[in-house]
Every structure is written in structure tokens, then in C-alpha cells.
GUDRENKOL-872929 format. One record per atom (N, C-alpha, C): atom name; y, x, z. Coordinates in Angstrom, 3 decimals, m for minus. Atoms other than C-alpha are relative to their C-alpha. Example, Ala and Ser with C-alpha at 12.3 -4.5 7.8 and 13.67 -1.06 7.14 Angstrom:
residues 2
site, yy, xx, zz
N, m1.190, 0.890, 0.000
CA, m4.500, 12.300, 7.800
C, 1.200, 0.900, 0.000
N, m1.190, m0.820, m0.060
CA, m1.060, 13.670, 7.140
C, 1.090, m0.770, 0.730
//
This chain:
residues 218
site, yy, xx, zz
N, m0.625, 0.372, m0.982
CA, m0.862, m17.379, m12.739
C, 1.563, 0.524, 0.144
N, m1.483, m0.404, 0.194
CA, 3.038, m17.290, m12.320
C, 0.511, 0.441, 1.375
N, m0.717, m0.237, m1.146
CA, 5.443, m16.246, m9.670
C, 0.101, m1.098, 1.018
N, m0.222, 1.336, m0.966
CA, 5.859, m19.773, m8.208
C, m1.426, m0.635, 0.303
N, 1.132, 0.761, m0.250
CA, 2.219, m20.522, m7.727
C, m0.122, m0.372, 1.609
N, m0.031, 0.511, m1.251
CA, 1.251, m22.307, m4.357
C, m0.128, 1.185, 0.987
N, 0.257, m0.962, m0.904
CA, m0.239, m19.187, m2.847
C, 1.369, 0.949, 0.367
N, m1.309, m0.868, 0.001
CA, 3.053, m17.133, m3.674
C, 0.967, m0.778, 1.098
N, m0.928, 0.967, m0.830
CA, 5.142, m19.962, m2.011
C, m0.555, m0.194, 1.534
N, 0.509, 0.124, m1.596
CA, 2.774, m20.216, 1.088
C, 0.346, 1.141, 0.655
N, m0.303, m1.053, m0.839
CA, 3.311, m16.646, 1.955
C, 1.376, 0.320, m0.081
N, m1.605, m0.220, 0.106
CA, 7.093, m16.588, 0.862
C, 0.554, m0.944, 1.153
N, m0.673, 1.011, m0.956
CA, 7.576, m19.350, 3.400
C, m0.857, 0.046, 1.412
N, 0.728, m0.120, m1.252
CA, 5.074, m18.026, 6.055
C, m0.835, m1.150, 0.425
N, 0.762, 1.124, m0.390
CA, 2.875, m21.086, 5.862
C, m1.563, 0.823, 0.216
N, 1.349, m0.687, m0.285
CA, m0.382, m19.405, 7.438
C, m1.211, m0.854, m0.339
N, 1.291, 0.723, 0.231
CA, m2.781, m22.141, 7.278
C, m0.100, m0.404, m1.492
N, m0.145, 0.285, 1.514
CA, m1.673, m23.135, 3.595
C, m0.631, 1.260, m0.588
N, 0.465, m1.321, 1.024
CA, m2.239, m19.330, 2.390
C, m1.295, 0.285, 0.309
N, 1.171, m0.507, m0.119
CA, m5.341, m18.690, 4.186
C, m1.241, m1.061, m0.670
N, 0.810, 1.046, 0.741
CA, m6.837, m22.140, 2.771
C, m0.084, 0.410, m1.373
N, m0.233, m0.049, 1.498
CA, m5.712, m21.263, m0.728
C, m0.882, 1.311, m0.473
N, 0.906, m0.928, m0.033
CA, m7.349, m17.762, m0.344
C, m1.283, m0.285, m0.192
N, 1.415, 0.231, m0.092
CA, m10.653, m18.987, 0.603
C, m0.301, m0.982, m1.121
N, 0.438, 0.731, 1.105
CA, m10.550, m21.694, m2.179
C, m0.044, 0.773, m1.245
N, 0.003, m0.745, 1.271
CA, m9.822, m19.140, m4.906
C, m1.270, 0.920, 0.128
N, 1.183, m0.778, m0.157
CA, m12.623, m16.908, m3.450
C, m1.299, m0.769, m0.292
N, 0.976, 1.031, 0.158
CA, m14.984, m19.881, m3.624
C, m0.074, m0.353, m1.399
N, m0.253, 0.330, 1.550
CA, m13.813, m20.534, m7.183
C, m0.443, 1.201, m1.000
N, 0.253, m1.097, 0.879
CA, m14.618, m16.993, m8.319
C, 0.997, 0.944, m0.377
N, m1.110, m0.879, 0.290
CA, m11.198, m15.502, m8.586
C, m0.026, 1.268, 0.269
N, 0.165, m1.187, m0.335
CA, m11.384, m11.920, m8.678
C, 0.883, 0.560, 1.291
N, m0.870, m0.302, m1.175
CA, m10.167, m10.407, m5.142
C, 1.255, 0.802, m0.359
N, m1.246, m0.919, 0.367
CA, m7.745, m7.886, m6.699
C, 1.148, m1.069, m0.664
N, m1.140, 0.919, 0.607
CA, m6.091, m10.785, m8.561
C, 0.567, m1.011, 1.085
N, m0.623, 0.683, m1.233
CA, m5.751, m12.722, m5.218
C, 0.985, 0.897, 0.689
N, m0.803, m1.047, m0.607
CA, m4.166, m9.558, m3.790
C, 1.341, 0.092, m0.651
N, m1.084, m0.272, 0.773
CA, m1.780, m9.283, m6.567
C, 0.853, m1.172, 0.218
N, m0.729, 1.087, m0.129
CA, m0.725, m12.868, m6.117
C, 0.784, m0.050, 1.329
N, m0.553, m0.076, m1.509
CA, m0.318, m12.377, m2.263
C, 1.249, 0.905, 0.063
N, m0.982, m1.108, m0.090
CA, 1.780, m9.324, m3.038
C, 1.363, m0.712, m0.584
N, m0.954, 0.638, 0.296
CA, 3.990, m11.460, m5.024
C, 0.650, m0.748, 0.846
N, m0.352, 1.066, m1.135
CA, 4.269, m13.891, m2.141
C, 0.834, 0.915, 0.910
N, m0.530, m0.929, m1.045
CA, 5.330, m10.844, m0.019
C, 1.471, 0.357, m0.517
N, m1.319, m0.375, 0.754
CA, 7.936, m9.868, m2.569
C, 0.926, m0.965, 0.122
N, m0.879, 1.471, m0.171
CA, 9.409, m13.468, m2.500
C, 0.591, 0.040, 1.325
N, m0.591, 0.073, m1.346
CA, 9.545, m13.360, 1.147
C, 1.071, 1.027, 0.281
N, m1.274, m1.051, m0.180
CA, 11.618, m10.007, 1.066
C, 1.201, m0.703, m0.777
N, m1.262, 0.497, 0.721
CA, 13.935, m11.794, m1.523
C, 0.568, m0.988, 0.781
N, m0.460, 1.106, m0.860
CA, 14.306, m14.673, 0.810
C, 0.664, 0.546, 1.097
N, m0.768, m0.771, m1.018
CA, 15.355, m12.211, 3.567
C, 1.206, 0.495, m0.472
N, m1.114, m0.545, 0.377
CA, 17.799, m10.644, 1.410
C, 1.076, m0.958, m0.440
N, m0.842, 1.213, 0.260
CA, 19.350, m14.036, 0.486
C, 0.209, m0.701, 1.421
N, m0.406, 0.528, m1.443
CA, 19.453, m14.600, 4.322
C, m0.621, m1.419, 0.099
N, 0.781, 1.356, m0.325
CA, 16.941, m17.587, 4.196
C, m0.852, 0.017, 0.977
N, 0.943, m0.101, m1.117
CA, 14.701, m16.076, 6.686
C, 0.476, 1.313, 0.772
N, m0.495, m1.071, m0.746
CA, 15.025, m13.331, 9.455
C, m1.267, 0.972, 0.058
N, 1.096, m0.867, m0.351
CA, 13.074, m10.333, 10.646
C, m1.253, m0.465, 0.573
N, 1.496, 0.617, m0.563
CA, 10.557, m12.347, 12.789
C, m0.908, m0.374, m1.260
N, 0.908, 0.543, 1.051
CA, 9.552, m13.997, 9.464
C, m0.580, 0.941, m0.761
N, 0.483, m1.163, 0.668
CA, 9.129, m10.632, 7.756
C, m1.253, 0.306, 0.848
N, 1.083, m0.379, m0.900
CA, 6.889, m9.769, 10.676
C, m1.136, m1.027, m0.135
N, 1.125, 1.045, 0.208
CA, 4.892, m12.915, 10.531
C, m0.768, 0.001, m1.270
N, 0.555, 0.004, 1.356
CA, 4.430, m12.684, 6.757
C, m0.814, 1.286, m0.039
N, 0.886, m1.272, 0.125
CA, 2.880, m9.137, 7.282
C, m1.114, m0.383, 0.902
N, 1.147, 0.528, m0.624
CA, 0.663, m10.561, 9.861
C, m0.912, m0.913, m0.694
N, 0.947, 0.852, 0.821
CA, m0.619, m13.306, 7.617
C, m0.629, 1.001, m1.072
N, 0.579, m0.809, 1.080
CA, m1.124, m10.653, 4.937
C, m1.107, 0.844, 0.556
N, 0.927, m0.862, m0.474
CA, m3.140, m8.575, 7.343
C, m1.310, m0.882, 0.141
N, 1.009, 0.938, m0.182
CA, m5.287, m11.698, 7.925
C, m0.842, m0.231, m1.245
N, 0.508, 0.127, 1.228
CA, m5.774, m12.276, 4.365
C, m0.906, 1.343, m0.496
N, 0.618, m1.241, 0.518
CA, m6.722, m8.474, 3.728
C, m1.412, 0.078, 0.887
N, 1.406, m0.066, m0.686
CA, m9.521, m8.784, 6.500
C, m0.914, m0.702, m0.822
N, 0.941, 0.784, 0.736
CA, m11.132, m11.432, 4.510
C, m0.445, 0.636, m1.234
N, m0.007, m0.272, 1.390
CA, m10.490, m9.896, 1.126
C, m0.707, 1.453, m0.073
N, 0.395, m1.443, m0.102
CA, m11.537, m6.238, 2.201
C, m1.373, 0.050, m0.292
N, 1.333, m0.265, 0.288
CA, m15.357, m6.638, 1.925
C, m0.116, m0.452, m1.591
N, 0.138, 0.409, 1.383
CA, m14.923, m8.548, m1.488
C, 0.511, 1.134, m0.744
N, m0.429, m1.250, 0.772
CA, m12.695, m5.737, m2.727
C, m1.099, 1.173, m0.096
N, 1.167, m1.351, 0.176
CA, m15.427, m3.153, m2.100
C, m1.119, m0.503, m0.732
N, 0.998, 0.375, 1.036
CA, m18.004, m5.479, m3.742
C, 0.533, 0.108, m1.407
N, m0.537, 0.311, 1.114
CA, m15.674, m5.804, m6.706
C, 0.045, 1.307, m0.833
N, m0.290, m1.119, 0.785
CA, m15.401, m2.061, m7.636
C, m1.405, 0.761, m0.308
N, 1.136, m0.811, 0.389
CA, m17.860, 0.377, m9.238
C, 0.589, 1.453, 0.043
N, m0.399, m1.460, m0.377
CA, m17.398, 4.029, m7.879
C, m0.490, 0.904, m0.808
N, 0.674, m1.011, 0.494
CA, m18.421, 7.218, m9.224
C, m1.222, 0.265, 0.234
N, 1.436, m0.320, m0.356
CA, m21.842, 8.793, m9.130
C, m0.045, 0.714, 1.372
N, 0.081, m0.778, m1.325
CA, m20.688, 10.768, m6.152
C, m0.234, m1.061, 1.059
N, 0.305, 0.869, m1.029
CA, m22.140, 9.302, m2.880
C, 1.000, 0.056, 1.003
N, m0.915, 0.023, m0.997
CA, m19.158, 10.433, m0.915
C, 1.201, m0.975, m0.299
N, m1.139, 0.767, 0.220
CA, m16.147, 8.184, m0.402
C, 1.130, 0.695, m0.245
N, m1.248, m0.618, 0.244
CA, m12.806, 9.238, m1.952
C, 1.044, m0.072, 1.416
N, m0.940, 0.032, m0.928
CA, m10.186, 10.090, 0.660
C, 1.458, m0.112, m0.083
N, m1.629, 0.153, 0.075
CA, m6.477, 9.355, 1.114
C, 0.466, 0.024, 1.391
N, m0.843, m0.195, m1.306
CA, m4.064, 10.187, 3.804
C, 1.407, m0.684, m0.323
N, m1.037, 0.928, 0.203
CA, m1.056, 7.783, 4.168
C, 0.785, 0.073, 1.308
N, m0.833, m0.051, m1.280
CA, 1.975, 7.637, 6.636
C, 1.471, m0.279, m0.449
N, m1.644, 0.247, 0.123
CA, 5.768, 6.479, 7.015
C, 0.609, 1.189, 0.427
N, m0.612, m1.363, m0.141
CA, 7.829, 9.473, 6.600
C, 0.811, 0.079, 1.280
N, m0.738, m0.275, m1.199
CA, 9.794, 11.034, 9.361
C, 1.381, m0.684, 0.094
N, m1.001, 0.708, m0.358
CA, 12.523, 9.060, 11.073
C, m0.061, m1.435, m0.386
N, 0.225, 1.341, 0.428
CA, 11.152, 5.844, 9.770
C, m1.039, m0.477, 0.594
N, 1.135, 0.407, m0.803
CA, 9.109, 3.600, 12.072
C, m0.537, m1.360, m0.481
N, 0.546, 1.282, 0.467
CA, 8.189, 0.686, 9.788
C, m1.387, 0.219, m0.440
N, 1.576, m0.249, 0.359
CA, 4.426, 0.044, 9.021
C, m0.587, m1.098, m0.706
N, 0.869, 1.013, 0.807
CA, 3.819, m3.378, 7.600
C, m0.575, 0.452, m1.441
N, 0.650, m0.301, 1.438
CA, 3.905, m2.220, 3.928
C, m1.080, 1.035, m0.097
N, 1.135, m1.038, m0.105
CA, 1.820, 0.966, 4.933
C, m1.279, m0.534, 0.321
N, 1.336, 0.614, m0.583
CA, m0.677, m1.156, 6.890
C, m0.548, m0.780, m1.326
N, 0.753, 0.685, 1.203
CA, m1.213, m3.274, 3.753
C, m0.629, 0.892, m1.021
N, 0.548, m1.095, 0.940
CA, m1.664, m0.249, 1.514
C, m1.327, 0.609, 0.606
N, 1.222, m0.407, m0.420
CA, m4.307, 1.139, 3.885
C, m1.042, m0.882, m0.078
N, 1.161, 1.043, 0.082
CA, m6.176, m2.057, 3.982
C, m0.506, m0.050, m1.298
N, 0.627, m0.038, 1.458
CA, m6.280, m2.212, 0.357
C, m0.841, 1.260, m0.537
N, 0.773, m1.306, 0.281
CA, m7.452, 1.404, m0.028
C, m1.359, m0.188, 0.725
N, 1.292, m0.050, m0.564
CA, m10.046, 0.729, 2.586
C, m0.968, m1.003, m0.515
N, 0.758, 0.950, 0.548
CA, m11.254, m2.351, 1.110
C, m0.419, 0.309, m1.427
N, 0.571, m0.689, 1.244
CA, m11.656, m0.337, m2.307
C, m0.842, 0.891, 0.000
N, 0.865, m1.048, m0.204
CA, m13.759, 2.039, m0.720
C, 0.390, 1.519, 0.444
N, m0.605, m1.185, m0.382
CA, m11.577, 4.836, 0.430
C, m0.303, 0.309, 1.490
N, m0.057, m0.491, m1.414
CA, m11.886, 6.766, 3.785
C, 1.395, 0.381, 0.025
N, m1.472, m0.086, m0.077
CA, m8.195, 6.424, 4.902
C, 0.249, 0.515, 1.336
N, m0.767, m0.482, m1.344
CA, m6.375, 8.665, 7.470
C, 1.401, m0.592, m0.056
N, m1.257, 0.506, m0.158
CA, m3.564, 6.791, 8.517
C, 0.734, 0.784, 1.089
N, m0.782, m0.952, m1.069
CA, m0.933, 9.080, 10.241
C, 0.941, m0.864, 0.751
N, m0.979, 0.969, m0.681
CA, 1.084, 6.088, 11.348
C, 1.489, 0.147, m0.363
N, m1.250, 0.024, 0.505
CA, 4.883, 6.165, 11.358
C, 0.767, 1.229, 0.751
N, m0.754, m1.210, m0.502
CA, 7.670, 8.783, 11.931
C, m0.660, 1.249, m0.159
N, 0.731, m0.987, 0.106
CA, 5.472, 11.291, 10.586
C, 0.667, 1.296, m0.696
N, m0.570, m1.140, 0.509
CA, 6.821, 14.899, 10.132
C, m0.584, 0.698, m1.181
N, 0.598, m0.709, 0.970
CA, 6.275, 17.110, 7.222
C, m1.330, 0.672, 0.210
N, 1.075, m0.891, m0.500
CA, 4.030, 19.428, 9.050
C, m1.242, m0.862, 0.206
N, 1.339, 0.856, m0.340
CA, 1.619, 16.626, 10.038
C, m0.597, m0.430, m1.386
N, 0.480, 0.229, 1.336
CA, 1.276, 15.681, 6.298
C, m0.910, 1.148, m0.534
N, 0.588, m1.156, 0.389
CA, 0.454, 19.205, 5.536
C, m1.054, 0.336, 0.772
N, 0.884, m0.460, m0.832
CA, m1.877, 19.697, 8.472
C, m1.292, m1.088, m0.533
N, 0.942, 1.020, 0.317
CA, m3.759, 16.230, 7.377
C, m0.720, 0.421, m1.515
N, 0.588, m0.375, 1.414
CA, m4.146, 17.490, 3.652
C, m0.990, 1.067, 0.192
N, 1.025, m1.297, m0.174
CA, m5.685, 20.854, 4.823
C, m1.401, m0.728, 0.580
N, 1.400, 0.323, m0.837
CA, m8.236, 19.176, 7.333
C, m0.695, m1.224, m0.951
N, 0.670, 1.097, 0.664
CA, m9.007, 15.917, 5.316
C, m0.274, 0.148, m1.530
N, 0.193, m0.285, 1.289
CA, m8.773, 17.318, 1.826
C, m0.133, m1.443, m0.777
N, 0.149, 1.366, 0.540
CA, m7.845, 13.825, 0.402
C, 0.458, 0.142, m1.747
N, m0.461, m0.334, 1.603
CA, m7.446, 13.299, m3.508
C, 1.428, m0.884, m0.129
N, m1.243, 0.565, 0.107
CA, m4.377, 11.089, m2.829
C, 0.643, m0.030, 1.324
N, m0.917, 0.029, m1.224
CA, m1.353, 11.019, m0.323
C, 0.976, m1.003, m0.295
N, m1.093, 0.921, 0.267
CA, 0.945, 8.197, 0.109
C, 1.026, 0.067, 1.080
N, m1.169, m0.051, m0.958
CA, 4.250, 8.351, 1.722
C, 0.699, m1.456, m0.120
N, m0.705, 1.038, m0.009
CA, 6.039, 5.167, 2.707
C, 1.330, 0.048, 0.630
N, m1.529, 0.007, m0.730
CA, 9.885, 4.451, 3.665
C, 0.523, m1.291, m0.216
N, m0.717, 1.364, 0.286
CA, 11.869, 1.286, 4.159
C, 1.531, 0.469, 0.075
N, m1.261, m0.321, m0.190
CA, 15.040, 3.176, 5.124
C, 0.600, 0.859, m1.031
N, m0.423, m1.163, 1.101
CA, 17.274, 4.900, 2.430
C, 0.517, 1.196, 0.728
N, m0.542, m1.190, m0.797
CA, 18.426, 7.195, 5.266
C, m1.290, 1.141, 0.046
N, 1.174, m1.064, m0.011
CA, 14.953, 8.814, 4.986
C, m0.462, 0.564, m1.278
N, 0.229, m0.646, 1.434
CA, 15.139, 10.072, 1.215
C, m0.327, 1.418, 0.386
N, 0.302, m1.307, m0.326
CA, 15.357, 13.458, 2.757
C, m1.240, 0.341, 0.591
N, 1.242, m0.416, m0.486
CA, 12.196, 13.203, 4.684
C, m1.024, m0.071, m0.983
N, 0.837, m0.005, 0.975
CA, 10.458, 12.591, 1.477
C, 0.060, 1.422, m0.730
N, m0.236, m1.545, 0.508
CA, 12.017, 15.802, m0.191
C, m0.688, 0.955, 0.812
N, 0.286, m0.947, m0.940
CA, 11.233, 17.757, 2.933
C, m1.481, m0.069, 0.082
N, 1.226, 0.077, 0.058
CA, 7.662, 16.649, 2.923
C, m0.680, 0.661, m1.210
N, 0.576, m0.627, 1.037
CA, 7.111, 17.527, m0.485
C, 0.174, 1.545, m0.099
N, m0.129, m1.423, m0.095
CA, 8.600, 20.925, 0.045
C, m0.873, 0.734, 0.932
N, 0.927, m0.528, m0.885
CA, 6.459, 21.502, 2.859
C, m1.438, 0.121, m0.569
N, 1.255, m0.067, 0.599
CA, 3.483, 20.689, 1.034
C, m0.276, 0.952, m1.230
N, 0.089, m1.199, 0.952
CA, 4.409, 23.028, m1.949
C, m0.186, 1.399, 0.803
N, 0.036, m1.144, m0.719
CA, 5.169, 25.714, 0.605
C, m1.285, 0.352, 0.444
N, 1.318, m0.096, m0.506
CA, 1.647, 25.306, 2.065
C, m1.012, 0.411, m1.113
N, 0.932, m0.402, 1.303
CA, 0.120, 25.936, m1.583
C, m0.917, m1.110, m0.079
N, 0.936, 1.168, 0.276
CA, m1.423, 22.482, m1.524
C, 0.529, m0.949, m1.023
N, m0.450, 0.855, 0.833
CA, 0.496, 20.660, m4.037
C, m0.862, m0.243, m1.133
N, 0.899, 0.173, 1.198
CA, m2.021, 21.250, m6.886
C, m1.287, m0.644, 0.507
N, 1.194, 0.564, m0.387
CA, m4.722, 19.932, m4.769
C, m0.097, m1.684, 0.113
N, m0.053, 1.310, m0.483
CA, m3.519, 16.453, m4.220
C, 0.950, m0.919, m0.850
N, m0.998, 0.753, 0.662
CA, m1.805, 13.441, m6.096
C, 0.593, m0.809, 1.062
N, m0.866, 0.359, m1.027
CA, 1.005, 12.156, m4.255
C, 0.829, m1.243, m0.539
N, m0.800, 1.189, 0.267
CA, 2.558, 8.523, m4.287
C, 0.896, m0.287, 1.100
N, m0.975, 0.359, m0.716
CA, 5.521, 7.078, m2.716
C, 0.526, m1.512, m0.353
N, m0.112, 1.559, 0.238
CA, 6.271, 3.281, m2.092
C, 0.837, m0.328, 1.248
N, m0.746, 0.534, m1.020
CA, 8.208, 1.062, 0.315
C, 1.395, m0.564, m0.672
N, m1.266, 0.609, 0.692
CA, 11.465, m0.962, m0.023
C, 0.908, 1.051, m0.368
N, m1.155, m0.860, 0.388
CA, 13.767, 2.203, m0.155
C, m0.539, 0.944, m1.061
N, 0.371, m0.869, 0.989
CA, 11.589, 3.941, m2.693
C, 0.267, m0.389, m1.316
N, m0.516, 0.466, 1.475
CA, 12.154, 4.119, m6.382
C, m0.634, 1.031, m0.938
N, 0.633, m0.927, 1.014
CA, 11.086, 5.827, m9.605
C, 0.939, 1.300, 0.114
N, m0.925, m0.985, 0.052
CA, 14.318, 7.969, m9.433
C, m0.351, 0.916, 1.353
N, 0.103, m0.677, m1.122
CA, 13.446, 9.152, m5.761
C, m1.486, 0.764, m0.013
N, 1.277, m0.643, 0.327
CA, 9.783, 9.984, m7.010
C, 0.046, 1.283, m0.791
N, m0.287, m0.895, 0.873
CA, 10.945, 12.029, m9.788
C, 0.910, 1.213, 0.714
N, m0.776, m1.080, m0.558
CA, 13.627, 13.918, m7.607
C, m0.788, 0.772, 0.776
N, 0.748, m0.657, m0.949
CA, 11.201, 14.666, m4.947
C, m1.161, 0.789, m0.632
N, 1.206, m0.545, 0.793
CA, 8.305, 15.693, m7.510
C, m1.364, m0.645, 0.434
N, 1.300, 0.855, m0.192
CA, 5.942, 12.823, m6.450
C, m0.695, m0.325, m1.327
N, 0.587, 0.395, 1.215
CA, 3.302, 11.840, m9.077
C, 0.167, m1.341, m0.343
N, 0.128, 1.697, 0.109
CA, 3.751, 8.047, m8.698
C, 0.919, m0.671, 0.843
N, m0.717, 0.753, m0.911
CA, 6.119, 5.587, m7.385
C, m0.711, m1.451, m0.312
N, 0.728, 1.237, 0.017
CA, 4.370, 2.125, m6.462
C, 1.042, m0.903, 0.493
N, m0.927, 0.987, m0.109
CA, 6.695, m0.809, m6.674
C, m0.839, m1.089, 1.229
N, 0.869, 0.940, m0.855
CA, 3.848, m2.982, m4.789
C, m1.275, 0.951, 0.469
N, 1.232, m0.673, m0.705
CA, 0.881, m2.189, m2.640
C, m1.113, m0.073, m1.095
N, 0.938, m0.085, 1.030
CA, m1.470, m3.203, m5.697
C, 0.272, 1.252, m0.886
N, m0.277, m1.145, 0.940
CA, 0.293, m0.591, m7.896
C, m0.647, 1.249, 0.813
N, 0.583, m1.199, m0.723
CA, m0.682, 2.029, m5.131
C, m1.303, m0.037, m0.022
N, 1.508, m0.127, m0.031
CA, m4.186, 1.015, m5.033
C, m0.456, 0.297, m1.478
N, 0.297, m0.251, 1.259
CA, m4.232, 1.046, m8.666
C, m0.080, 1.413, m0.371
N, m0.283, m1.487, 0.162
CA, m2.973, 4.611, m8.746
C, m1.183, 0.971, 0.652
N, 1.123, m0.704, m0.788
CA, m5.283, 5.741, m6.130
C, m1.256, m0.119, m0.548
N, 1.299, 0.228, 0.682
CA, m8.293, 4.221, m7.826
C, m0.233, 0.975, m1.368
N, 0.078, m0.921, 1.059
CA, m7.497, 6.093, m11.043
C, m0.159, 1.497, 0.394
N, 0.209, m1.518, m0.465
CA, m7.139, 9.460, m9.347
C, m1.331, 0.046, 0.547
N, 1.346, m0.264, m0.497
CA, m10.358, 8.796, m7.540
C, m1.226, m0.403, m0.928
N, 0.931, 0.369, 0.817
CA, m12.173, 7.729, m10.547
C, m0.838, m1.320, 0.218
N, 0.261, 1.354, m0.288
CA, m12.556, 4.168, m9.291
C, 0.262, m0.918, m0.961
N, m0.360, 1.040, 0.948
CA, m12.827, 1.273, m11.750
C, 0.031, m1.333, 0.662
N, 0.105, 1.229, m0.555
CA, m11.731, m2.013, m10.398
C, m0.512, m1.112, m1.085
N, 0.306, 0.961, 0.747
CA, m12.988, m5.202, m11.823
C, 0.868, m1.255, m0.361
N, m0.848, 1.231, 0.169
CA, m9.837, m7.252, m11.660
C, 0.515, m0.265, m1.359
//
């Protein structure tokens, strides 16, 4: 599949009926769910590119996110069926939230649905999450993975402050930490001391799966 596939274009242009039809057709044809998710993610990236080119507007981004949520509702159970977990009967745990002073949640919500679909027990902290809340969640939930999301470049300091708080609490060595979102980058991840930068939601899923010892069949 390439970046200009019909499904990519359907999502990039917020064609809800076409996108859902194509997803169902691919599932019926036996296409691996994770492969469909990756294609959908490319569509969401192209939607963002169209927004950057001023070919669409904020309501289109929001509607695209809603379509993606519908798709993930259908793909979630299939994703769970397509993975092989470790021998442990307990589900791997993940904590995720949008960092302090940022209230955007579409990307975060997509990652949450991906992780849940892959068999994770996910604690979603929501948006505008202060560093202390991340620390508290790590202590109580004991996740193997923590995810921080940010859309605003003005929130870089929120990432570093959260990492500082986790280190100060003596919890850094207990968890793998990933960062993602439109404002995130490899440079930010390295500067803050995160373990992983995910350019896409699927990247985040794959990193979390590796940490948890889950092997996808995609």
C-alpha cells in the first residue's frame, strides 16, 4: 500500500462513509488490523498536511478524529485477537496523558484506543495533566509504559518538568516513557530524557508492545 491509497484519501478528506466501507472491506479480505491502522494513520497525517496547507480547517481535523475513533471501535477487538501476549495472565499497564497546559486530546485518544485494542490496561489521565499527577499514577498503577502527548510547542517545558518529577520521585527506572504529538520530536525526547519519540500512533503502539513483550502479527 502507498500513501495515496483510497483509504488514506478518504480519511484525508473526511469521507466518513467511504472510510468505514473500505475498512470493513479490508477486514473481510483478511488484511491484518494493524496494517489497516497504519494506513488510517497515514490518512490522518495527510489530513494534518492539508490543514497546514490551509486546504481544510479545525472542524475538519476534529471530524477526522471522530471518524478515526469509529474505525478504532471496529478494529479494537480485531487488534486484540491479532496479538500474542506473554505467558503472564495479567494485562500490561500503560498510563497516558496530555501534558500540563495543553488541552488537545484527539491524538492521545487514538493511542489509548490502539493500546486498549492491543490488550493493554490503560489509565487515561486526560488533558492538562500536571507532573505530580503523572507521578501519582505511576506509583499507584505501576505501568510498564507512560505516554505523554503535546500539540503545542509552548508545552515543551511541561515534558521536561514531568520527567524531572518522575526522576525526583525515584520512579524513572521503573517505567519506559514515550512522547508524541504534533509538537513532539526526537530532539525533545532526547533533551527531556524520554525513551522513545513516536511520530505516529502506530509507532507508540509498537514501542509499548515491545516494552510489554507483546508480539503483533502485522
